[in-house]
C-alpha positions in Angstrom: 92.0 65.2 112.0 91.3 62.1 114.0 94.2 59.6 113.7 93.2 57.0 116.0 91.3 54.3 114.2 89.2 53.4 117.3 88.3 56.9 118.1 87.3 57.5 114.3 85.3 54.6 114.4 83.4 55.6 117.6 82.9 59.0 116.2 81.5 57.7 112.9 79.1 55.4 114.7 78.0 58.1 117.0 77.3 60.6 114.1 75.4 57.8 112.2 73.4 57.2 115.3 72.5 60.9 115.6 71.6 61.1 112.0 69.3 58.2 112.4 67.5 59.8 115.5 67.2 63.0 113.6 65.5 61.1 110.6 63.1 59.4 113.1 62.3 62.9 114.5 61.8 64.5 111.0 59.5 61.8 110.1 57.3 62.2 113.3 57.2 65.9 112.8 56.1 65.5 109.3 53.3 63.3 110.0 52.2 65.5 112.9 52.4 68.6 110.8 50.5 67.1 107.9 47.8 65.9 110.2 47.2 69.4 111.6 47.5 71.3 108.5 46.6 69.3 105.5 42.8 68.3 105.2 43.7 65.7 102.6 46.3 63.9 104.9 43.9 61.8 107.0 44.5 59.4 110.1 44.3 56.6 107.5 47.5 58.0 105.9 49.2 58.7 109.2 48.7 55.3 111.0 51.1 53.5 108.6 53.8 56.2 109.0 53.3 56.2 112.8 53.7 52.4 112.8 57.0 52.6 110.9 58.3 55.3 113.3 57.3 53.0 116.3 59.1 50.2 114.7 62.2 52.3 114.1 62.2 53.6 117.8 61.9 49.9 119.0 65.0 49.0 116.7 66.7 52.0 118.3 65.9 50.9 121.8 67.3 47.4 120.9 70.4 48.8 119.7 70.9 50.9 122.7 70.4 47.9 125.0 72.8 45.9 122.9 75.4 48.5 123.0 75.0 48.6 126.9 75.4 44.8 127.1 78.5 45.2 125.3 80.0 47.7 127.9 80.7 44.9 130.4 84.3 45.0 131.1 85.2 48.2 129.2 87.2 50.7 131.0 86.0 54.3 130.9 89.0 55.9 132.5 90.3 57.5 129.1 86.9 58.9 128.2 85.6 62.2 129.4 
């Protein structure tokens, strides 16, 4: 069990981040699969979903850049 609150918070944040990425990947795979296999699922259906996925990826990129910006002055000696 993790007892250090800072470590626990970092772990929870990283797990949430991984879940978020997995959800984006699942949406992209679903849209791609439906386009290939389902004759009723058309490009008109896929375009709004792809736009949502692109927006999610842009938000993720912004979040990564924000986290990188917050690293200024943090010591990484204790992390390995």
